[in-house]
N, C-alpha and C positions, 0 to 999 in steps of 0.2 A: 786852457785846460778845462775851464767852463764850458765853452762848446762842445765840447769833446764829450765830456759827462753828460751831458745834453743828449747830444747823437746818440749813444749807446743806449740811454736809457729810453730816447724814440724808438729805436731799434730793436731794444728788447720787449718792449710793450705790445709791439704788433707781428706776434709770431706767426699769423698764417701768411702776411705780405712777405716776412723774409723769407718761410718756408716755399713758399710759393716762386720767387724769385729764385732763390738757389735750384727746386726743381725745374725750372724752366730753361736753366742754364745745364743741367744734366738729365735730358731727356729719356736714357736708357736706366739710368738709378731712378727716375721716376716711375717708370714701367713697374719696374720691381717692386717698389715699394707700392703702388697704388695697389699690385695685385698681393701684395703680403707686407703691409705695413708693420708687423712685428718682428719682421728683419731688423730693426733697431736694437733689438734684444740679443741679436745673434752675434756672439763674439767673431766668428770667420769671418762673417758679412761687415762688421765693422771694421774689421782688419783691411780687408782687402778693398776699404772706402772709405783711406783716411781723410778726403776733404770732409765727407758725413762727419765725421767727429771735430773736424776744425769746425763746422757751422755748428756744432751744439756746443763749443766749448763756447763760441761768440755768441750764442743766442741760447743760453741756458733756460729761458721760459718754455721755447720751442721745445727744447729736449724734456725739459718736467712734463709738458702737456703730453705729447707725442708718447712717451712710454708708460706712462699712466694709461692711455685711452688709444690705443695706435689705430685703430679702424676708426673710431671717432673723428680722431685727428685729422686723419686724410680725407676721411669728409669732408670735413669743414674746408681744407685747402681745397679740394676739388669747387666746394660753392664759392670759396673765395674768388676762384680764379674767375667764374663763369660772369661773378658780378662787378668785378673789377678790372 
């Protein structure tokens, strides 16, 4: 139980790493979101991508940051990818 909570806290504390890993596994989605980061606020887009909803449920910090500043968040994810 303790190790599960620690792992969860670690994952939620590093939204760039988590987002980069998710988008690496979904390259078409990454292309769409790189071009239009605000799609995360489009209910139709989100309904068509249930995996992205699941990702946001598991990573609430990423969801909060992305929705607050979608263009800046995606720019930071791209920077993270180049340096890690």
